[in-house]
C-alpha positions in Angstrom: -70.4 7.3 -32.9 -74.4 6.8 -32.1 -75.9 7.1 -28.9 -79.3 8.6 -27.5 -79.8 12.3 -26.7 -82.6 13.9 -24.6 -83.3 17.4 -25.1 -84.4 19.8 -22.3 -87.5 22.0 -23.1 -88.7 25.2 -21.2 -92.4 25.5 -20.8 -92.6 27.2 -24.4 -91.2 24.2 -25.8 -88.1 25.8 -26.5 -84.6 23.7 -26.4 -82.8 24.6 -23.5 -80.0 21.6 -23.5 -79.1 18.5 -24.5 -78.3 15.6 -22.6 -76.1 12.6 -23.3 -74.3 10.1 -21.5 -71.3 10.9 -19.4 -69.1 8.2 -21.3 -70.2 9.3 -24.7 -69.3 13.1 -23.7 -65.7 12.1 -22.3 -65.2 10.4 -25.7 -66.5 13.8 -27.6 -64.2 15.8 -25.3 -61.3 13.6 -26.2 -61.8 13.9 -30.1 -62.0 17.7 -29.5 -59.0 17.9 -27.7 -57.2 15.6 -30.7 -58.7 17.9 -33.1 -57.4 21.1 -31.2 -54.0 19.7 -31.2 -54.1 19.2 -35.0 -55.3 22.5 -35.6 -52.5 24.0 -33.4 -49.8 21.8 -35.4 -51.4 22.6 -38.7 -51.5 26.4 -37.8 -47.4 26.2 -36.3 -46.7 24.6 -39.5 -48.3 27.1 -41.6 -46.5 30.0 -39.7 -43.0 28.4 -40.2 -43.7 27.8 -43.7 -44.5 31.5 -44.2 -41.3 32.6 -42.4 -39.2 30.3 -44.4 -40.5 31.6 -47.5 -40.1 35.3 -46.1 -36.2 34.3 -45.1 -35.7 32.9 -48.8 -36.9 36.1 -50.3 -34.8 38.1 -47.9 -31.2 39.3 -49.1 -29.8 39.3 -45.8 -27.2 36.4 -44.4 -29.1 33.5 -43.0 -27.9 31.9 -40.1 -27.6 28.1 -40.0 -29.2 25.6 -37.6 -25.5 24.5 -36.5 -25.0 28.5 -35.7 -28.2 28.9 -33.8 -28.0 25.5 -31.8 -24.4 26.6 -30.9 -25.6 30.0 -29.6 -27.8 28.2 -27.4 -25.2 26.6 -25.2 
């Protein structure tokens, strides 16, 4: 992704903002959304594997998937 950026400076020359073409900004937002979704999935999977590990180590009776699904109906 290569495009021209424009910098907006104040009277002291300090950069205050960056401007970019709107079409490029929309592409950046779309990529950001995909990265956020991937991060959420990764986080959810990590939590799920941690819970599975805890269940495997526990000595209590485990509920089967079939039992769980039957309770939903």
